[in-house]
C-alpha positions as CSV (number, residue, x, y, z in Angstrom):
1,M,-1.9,7.2,31.6
2,I,0.0,8.4,28.6
3,T,3.8,8.5,29.0
4,A,5.9,11.3,27.5
5,K,7.5,8.7,25.2
6,T,4.1,7.7,23.8
7,I,3.2,11.4,23.2
8,Q,6.4,11.8,21.3
9,Q,5.7,8.7,19.3
10,I,2.2,9.8,18.3
11,W,3.6,13.2,17.2
12,C,6.2,11.4,15.1
13,V,3.3,9.4,13.5
14,I,1.4,12.6,12.8
15,E,4.5,14.2,11.3
16,S,5.1,11.2,9.0
17,T,1.5,11.1,7.8
18,Q,0.8,12.8,4.5
19,V,-0.7,16.3,4.7
20,S,-3.6,15.3,2.4
21,T,-4.5,12.5,4.8
22,L,-4.4,14.8,7.8
23,L,-6.6,17.3,6.1
24,Q,-9.1,15.1,4.2
25,F,-10.1,12.4,6.8
26,D,-13.0,13.3,9.1
27,D,-12.2,13.5,12.8
28,A,-13.2,9.9,13.8
29,A,-11.4,8.3,10.8
30,L,-8.2,10.4,11.4
31,V,-8.1,9.5,15.1
32,Q,-8.4,5.8,14.2
33,L,-5.8,6.0,11.5
34,L,-3.3,7.6,13.8
35,L,-3.9,5.0,16.5
36,Q,-3.6,2.2,14.0
37,K,-0.3,3.6,12.8
38,L,1.0,3.9,16.4
39,K,-0.2,0.4,17.3
40,A,1.7,-1.0,14.3
41,Q,4.9,0.4,15.9
42,Q,4.1,-0.8,19.4
43,P,1.4,-2.6,21.3
44,L,-0.9,-0.4,23.4
45,E,-2.7,-1.4,26.6
46,K,-6.5,-0.8,26.3
47,H,-6.5,2.1,28.9
48,T,-3.6,3.7,27.1
49,E,-5.4,3.4,23.8
50,K,-8.5,5.0,25.2
51,S,-6.5,7.9,26.7
52,L,-4.6,8.4,23.4
53,N,-8.0,8.5,21.6
54,T,-9.1,11.3,23.9
55,Y,-5.7,13.1,23.6
56,I,-5.7,12.9,19.7
57,E,-9.3,14.2,19.6
58,S,-8.3,17.2,21.8
59,K,-5.4,17.9,19.5
60,L,-7.2,17.7,16.1
61,P,-7.3,21.5,15.5
62,L,-3.5,21.6,16.2
63,I,-2.9,18.6,14.0
64,R,-4.8,20.2,11.1
65,D,-3.2,23.6,11.6
66,T,0.2,21.9,11.5
67,A,-0.7,20.0,8.4
68,E,-1.9,23.3,6.7
69,G,1.4,24.9,7.6
70,R,3.3,21.9,6.1
71,Q,1.2,22.3,3.0
72,L,1.8,26.0,2.8
73,F,5.6,25.5,3.0
74,G,5.7,22.6,0.6
75,Q,6.3,19.8,3.0
76,G,3.4,17.7,2.0
77,N,4.9,14.3,2.7
């Protein structure tokens, strides 16, 4: 199960990731990168990591749309 705090943390990781990374990595590589960044901040239980993997995969279109918006408005960091 993913807690609300973990979802907030993954979105903070997404927002702190450079736009070019969010747009250039393929889906599998991007999911792994985001999970690695989150795991660097906090340890994850195996079942939580698996659930987060599925969650991130389901949000990839939104993640990329958000990155494109950041790029459009000059917030590429």
